[in-house]
C-alpha positions in Angstrom: -17.1 -13.6 10.8 -16.5 -10.6 8.8 -19.9 -9.9 7.9 -20.6 -10.3 11.9 -18.1 -7.8 12.3 -19.4 -5.8 9.7 -22.9 -5.9 11.0 -22.2 -5.1 14.6 -19.8 -1.9 13.1 -22.6 -0.8 11.6 -25.0 -1.0 14.7 -22.7 0.8 16.7 -21.2 3.2 14.2 -23.3 3.3 11.1 -21.0 4.9 8.4 -19.4 7.4 10.6 -16.6 5.3 11.7 -14.5 5.2 8.1 -12.6 8.6 8.8 -11.6 7.5 12.1 -7.9 6.2 12.9 -8.0 2.5 14.3 -7.0 3.6 17.8 -10.2 6.3 17.8 -12.3 3.6 15.9 -11.9 0.7 18.6 -12.4 3.2 21.2 -15.7 4.4 19.6 -16.7 0.7 19.4 -16.1 0.0 22.9 -18.4 3.0 24.1 -21.3 1.6 22.1 -20.7 -1.6 23.0 -20.6 -0.5 26.9 -23.5 1.9 26.2 -25.6 -1.0 24.8 -24.7 -3.7 27.2 -25.6 -0.8 30.0 -28.5 -0.5 28.4 -29.7 -4.5 28.6 -28.2 -4.8 32.0 -30.5 -1.9 33.3 -33.6 -3.8 31.5 -32.3 -6.8 33.5 -32.0 -5.4 36.6 -35.6 -4.1 36.1 -37.2 -7.1 35.4 -35.3 -9.1 38.1 -36.8 -6.6 40.9 -40.3 -6.7 39.4 -40.0 -10.3 39.5 -39.3 -10.3 42.8 -41.7 -7.7 43.7 -39.3 -4.9 44.6 -40.2 -1.5 43.0 -38.3 0.9 44.4 -35.7 0.7 42.2 -37.1 0.7 38.6 -37.3 4.8 38.3 -33.3 5.1 38.8 -32.8 2.1 36.6 -35.4 3.2 34.3 -33.2 6.7 34.1 -30.2 5.1 33.9 -31.3 3.0 30.6 -32.6 5.9 29.1 -29.2 7.5 29.6 -27.4 4.4 28.4 -29.4 4.4 25.1 -28.6 8.4 24.7 -25.2 7.6 25.1 -25.5 4.5 22.6 -27.0 7.2 20.0 -24.7 9.7 20.7 -21.7 7.8 20.1 -23.7 6.2 16.7 -24.1 9.9 15.4 -20.2 10.8 15.9 -20.3 12.8 19.3 -18.1 10.5 20.9 -17.0 12.4 23.8 -20.6 13.1 25.2 -21.5 9.9 24.9 -19.0 8.9 27.1 -19.3 11.5 29.3 -23.0 10.7 29.4 -22.4 6.9 29.7 -19.8 7.2 32.6 -22.2 9.8 34.6 -25.1 7.8 34.4 -23.5 4.7 35.5 -21.4 6.1 38.3 -24.3 7.9 39.8 -26.6 4.5 39.5 -24.2 2.3 41.1 -24.0 4.7 44.0 -27.4 5.0 44.3 -28.0 1.3 44.6 -24.6 0.9 46.6 -26.5 3.5 49.3 -29.7 1.2 49.2 -28.8 -2.2 48.5 -27.2 -4.5 50.9 -23.5 -3.6 51.0 -22.8 -7.3 49.6 -24.3 -6.7 46.6 -23.5 -4.0 44.0 -19.8 -2.1 45.3 -17.8 -4.3 42.6 -19.7 -2.2 39.8 -17.4 0.7 40.8 -14.3 -1.5 39.5 -16.1 -1.4 36.0 -16.8 2.3 35.8 -12.9 2.8 36.5 -11.9 0.5 33.8 -14.5 1.7 31.3 -13.3 5.4 31.8 -9.6 4.3 31.5 -10.6 2.4 28.3 -13.2 4.5 26.6 -11.7 7.8 27.0 -7.9 6.8 26.4 -4.8 8.4 26.7 -5.6 11.7 24.9 -8.3 12.6 27.5 -6.6 11.0 30.6 -7.1 14.2 32.6 -10.9 13.5 32.2 -10.2 9.6 32.7 -8.4 10.4 36.1 -11.7 12.5 36.9 -13.9 9.7 36.6 -12.0 7.1 38.3 -11.4 9.5 41.4 -15.3 9.6 41.4 -15.8 6.3 41.2 -13.6 5.8 44.3 -15.2 8.7 46.2 -18.5 7.2 45.5 -17.4 4.0 46.5 -16.0 5.5 49.8 -19.1 7.7 50.3 -21.6 4.6 49.8 -19.5 2.5 52.1 -18.5 4.7 55.4 -20.7 7.5 55.4 -24.4 7.6 56.0 -25.7 10.9 54.0 -29.4 10.0 55.2 -30.3 10.4 51.1 -31.5 7.0 51.0 -32.7 4.1 53.4 -31.1 1.0 53.2 -33.3 -1.8 52.4 -33.6 -5.2 54.1 -34.0 -8.4 51.5 -33.8 -12.1 52.4 -30.3 -14.0 52.2 -31.8 -15.6 49.1 -32.4 -12.1 47.2 -28.7 -10.9 48.5 -27.2 -14.2 46.9 -28.8 -14.3 44.1 -27.9 -10.2 43.5 -24.3 -11.2 44.6 -24.3 -13.8 41.8 -25.6 -11.4 38.9 -23.5 -8.6 40.0 -20.0 -11.1 39.9 -21.3 -12.2 36.3 -22.1 -8.8 34.9 -18.6 -7.5 36.5 -16.8 -10.3 35.1 -18.4 -10.4 32.0 -17.7 -6.4 31.3 -13.8 -6.7 32.8 -13.3 -9.2 29.9 -14.7 -7.3 27.6 -12.7 -4.0 28.5 -9.4 -5.9 28.9 -9.9 -7.9 25.6 -10.2 -4.6 23.9 -7.0 -3.4 25.6 -5.2 -6.5 24.5 -6.6 -6.7 21.1 -5.6 -3.1 20.6 -2.1 -3.7 22.1 -1.8 -6.6 19.4 -3.0 -4.5 16.3 -1.0 -1.9 17.5 2.2 -3.5 17.9 1.3 -5.5 14.5 0.9 -2.5 12.7 4.2 -1.1 14.3 6.2 -4.3 13.4 4.6 -3.7 9.6 5.7 -0.2 9.4 9.0 -1.2 10.4 9.4 -3.6 7.7 7.9 -1.4 5.5 10.5 1.2 6.5 13.4 -1.5 6.2 12.2 -2.7 3.0 11.9 1.3 1.5 15.4 2.3 2.8 17.0 -0.8 1.3 15.6 0.0 -2.0 16.5 3.9 -1.1 20.1 2.8 -0.9 19.5 1.2 -4.0 18.2 3.9 -5.8 21.1 6.0 -4.4 23.7 4.2 -5.8 22.1 3.7 -9.1 21.5 7.4 -8.9 25.1 7.9 -8.0 26.3 5.8 -11.0 23.7 7.1 -13.4 24.9 11.1 -12.8 28.7 9.7 -13.1 28.1 7.8 -16.5 25.7 10.1 -17.7 28.2 13.1 -17.0 30.9 10.9 -18.9 28.7 10.1 -21.9 27.7 13.6 -22.4 31.1 15.2 -22.0 32.5 13.0 -24.2 30.6 13.8 -27.6 31.0 17.5 -26.3 35.2 16.8 -26.1 34.9 15.2 -29.3 32.7 18.1 -30.9 35.3 20.7 -29.4 38.5 18.8 -30.9 37.0 18.7 -34.4 36.1 22.1 -34.2 39.6 23.0 -33.2 40.5 20.8 -36.5 38.0 22.8 -38.8 39.8 26.2 -37.8 43.2 24.9 -38.3 42.7 22.9 -41.3 43.0 24.2 -44.8 41.9 21.2 -46.8 37.9 21.3 -47.9 37.6 17.5 -48.1 39.1 17.5 -44.3 36.8 20.0 -42.9 34.1 18.2 -44.5 35.0 15.1 -42.8 35.2 16.8 -39.5 31.7 18.1 -40.0 30.6 14.7 -40.5 32.1 13.3 -37.6 30.6 16.2 -35.3 27.3 15.6 -37.0 27.5 11.7 -36.0 28.6 12.8 -32.3 25.7 14.9 -32.0 23.6 12.6 -33.3 24.8 10.3 -30.7 24.5 12.7 -28.2 20.8 13.1 -28.9 20.2 9.7 -28.9 21.3 9.3 -25.2 19.4 12.4 -24.1 16.4 10.7 -25.6 17.4 7.6 -23.5 17.7 9.5 -20.4 14.2 11.1 -21.0 12.6 7.9 -21.5 14.4 6.2 -18.5 13.0 9.5 -16.3 9.7 9.4 -17.8 9.2 5.7 -17.0 9.9 6.1 -13.2 7.3 8.9 -12.5 4.5 8.6 -15.1 1.5 6.3 -14.0 0.7 3.5 -16.3 -2.0 4.1 -18.6 -3.9 0.9 -20.3 -5.3 0.8 -23.8 -6.0 -2.0 -26.5 -2.7 -2.8 -28.5 -3.0 -4.4 -31.7 0.4 -6.0 -31.5 1.3 -6.5 -35.5 0.1 -3.1 -36.2 2.6 -1.8 -33.4 5.4 -4.1 -34.6 4.7 -3.0 -38.4 4.9 1.1 -37.4 8.5 0.1 -35.4 9.7 -1.9 -38.5 8.5 1.3 -40.8 10.4 3.7 -38.7 13.4 1.8 -38.7 13.4 0.6 -42.5 16.5 2.9 -43.4 18.5 2.2 -40.7 22.0 1.6 -42.0 22.4 -2.4 -43.1 18.6 -2.9 -42.9 18.4 -3.8 -46.4 20.6 -6.6 -46.0 18.4 -8.6 -43.1 15.3 -10.4 -43.8 12.5 -9.4 -41.5 10.0 -12.4 -40.5 6.7 -11.3 -38.5 4.5 -14.5 -37.1 2.0 -12.4 -35.4 -1.7 -12.5 -35.7 -3.7 -9.6 -37.2 -5.9 -9.7 -34.3 -3.5 -10.2 -31.6 -4.3 -7.7 -28.9 -3.6 -7.4 -25.3 -4.8 -4.6 -22.7 -1.4 -2.6 -21.7 0.5 0.8 -21.7 1.4 1.4 -25.2 3.9 3.8 -24.7 5.7 1.5 -22.6 5.2 -1.8 -24.9 6.4 0.5 -27.6 9.8 1.3 -26.3 10.5 -2.2 -25.0 9.9 -3.7 -28.5 11.5 -0.7 -30.7 14.5 -1.3 -28.2 14.9 -4.6 -29.0 14.0 -4.6 -32.7 16.6 -1.5 -33.2 19.0 -3.8 -31.5 18.4 -6.5 -33.4 19.4 -4.5 -36.6 22.2 -3.2 -34.7 23.7 -6.2 -33.9 22.9 -8.0 -37.1 25.6 -9.9 -39.3 25.6 -8.4 -42.4 28.3 -10.5 -43.9 25.5 -13.1 -43.6 23.6 -13.9 -47.0 20.8 -15.5 -44.6 21.0 -12.6 -41.8 17.2 -12.3 -40.1 15.0 -11.2 -37.5 12.2 -13.1 -36.6 9.2 -11.3 -34.7 6.7 -13.7 -33.2 4.1 -14.3 -30.3 2.9 -17.1 -28.4 -0.5 -17.2 -26.5 -0.9 -18.9 -23.1 -4.4 -18.5 -21.4 -2.8 -15.5 -19.3 -0.1 -13.9 -21.1 1.6 -13.2 -24.2 5.1 -14.0 -25.1 6.7 -12.4 -27.8 10.1 -13.6 -29.2 12.7 -11.3 -31.1 15.3 -13.2 -32.7 18.1 -12.7 -34.7 21.3 -14.5 -36.2 23.6 -11.6 -35.6 26.6 -11.0 -33.3 25.4 -12.7 -30.1 26.2 -11.9 -26.7 29.1 -13.8 -24.9 27.9 -16.1 -22.1 29.8 -14.2 -19.2 27.9 -11.1 -20.0 24.2 -12.4 -19.9 23.6 -11.9 -16.3 24.9 -8.3 -17.0 23.4 -7.1 -20.0 20.3 -5.3 -18.3 22.3 -3.6 -15.7 22.4 0.3 -16.3 25.2 1.6 -18.8 26.5 -1.9 -19.1 27.9 -2.7 -22.7 28.4 -6.4 -23.6 29.7 -5.5 -27.0 32.6 -3.6 -28.5 30.8 -2.9 -31.5 28.3 -0.9 -29.0 27.7 2.6 -29.7 25.0 3.5 -27.4 25.1 4.4 -23.9 24.1 0.8 -22.1 21.2 2.4 -20.8 18.6 0.6 -23.6 18.2 -2.7 -22.2 18.1 -1.3 -18.6 15.0 0.9 -19.8 13.6 -2.0 -21.4 13.8 -4.3 -18.1 12.5 -1.4 -15.7 9.6 -0.5 -18.0 8.6 -4.1 -18.1 8.7 -4.1 -14.4 6.1 -0.9 -14.7 3.7 -3.0 -16.7 4.1 -6.0 -14.8 6.0 -7.9 -17.7 9.5 -10.1 -17.6 12.0 -10.6 -20.1 14.9 -13.6 -20.8 17.4 -13.6 -23.1 19.0 -16.6 -25.0 22.1 -16.1 -27.1 25.6 -17.7 -28.2 28.2 -15.6 -29.5 28.6 -15.0 -33.3 25.3 -17.1 -33.6 22.3 -14.6 -32.3 20.4 -13.8 -29.8 16.8 -14.1 -28.9 15.1 -11.7 -26.6 11.6 -13.2 -24.7 9.1 -11.0 -23.5 6.3 -11.9 -21.4 3.4 -9.6 -20.8 -0.2 -10.3 -19.1 -3.5 -9.9 -21.9 -4.2 -7.6 -19.2 -2.8 -5.6 -16.3 -5.5 -6.2 -13.2 -4.2 -3.9 -11.0 -2.1 -0.9 -11.8 0.3 0.2 -9.4 2.5 2.9 -9.7 6.3 2.2 -7.9 
């Protein structure tokens, strides 16, 4: 069916219908169909009359066939309005000529098709032109019925010819009317379907917008609070430095100010990561997983207490995947640094285990530690913005939220298994290759 539709489209429009709106495309298709059918019908009438040894009609029918073919070619070349005018004028005048010559019973019903064709092919945007052609069909019908213009001599035909002519005209009128009404019903159906899809899309986007606005309000409120707290602390420490006479105390206050500013800088970095993740497009490249993990561990080698933690990496040297290197690094760096941060340094066997498991379509990366763990009641909330499940937390609560948002961008998922005071395992699932990148 799709092949047939594409063949029909190529026949009627070639490659000129690609940039048309849906309704304009359908109107152009209908114009091409009616032009082609008018040509075929004219040729059929010529052969029919010649078979019955009637020769007065073929010049007018031939002229109408040529004009129908001209309308078809104009439409195919993108001259849609001239094609419609050519088709409507030629069909109206041809039907008028034969309604004036042929028996009254035969040809008048075709004026109905001319009127319907004018309304459908010209559409609402050209309604004045459509009204003109509907009026023209009506006027020509009345003239052919009630006014003798002495332009043509009405011929005399046998009853069998009249009956056969009526049958053929009815079939032609019926078939073209069905085509036109099917076009109208089809256009209305697809327009309503597009409207429903747009309404659903708008509703979904509105729901998402409400969610984003709520998150933004919360983000602004929490970010303002977290940005203000270190500033307030530093200002208080500056006051203490000014009034203190003890050099050791002053050095202690300066160290505390430095710590506050380091925390503030980390928080600003997290805000930058969050912003970049939401607006920067996904860029895929080949990632050597073990090499990336080694680089992250090297950057964390001087993390406080890291010398007391045994790190075990179980990833093959040639383990690769196609994904966004920056985003994958953000995810792994956050999880590994959290494992160091919440490790239990009182254990003699404190460890962090980083491993990967292959599946036919995905890779699962595990970051496991035997640190402080997370209470079960908080497991469903740890990926929420600014949520902190542990009173030992020194960060902003943005880290795991950024991890989840980042993974959504690269079609990944994350799960967590944890037991308080026994340890935590984060399981990250990533596709071997991002097949279709969509910037949400």
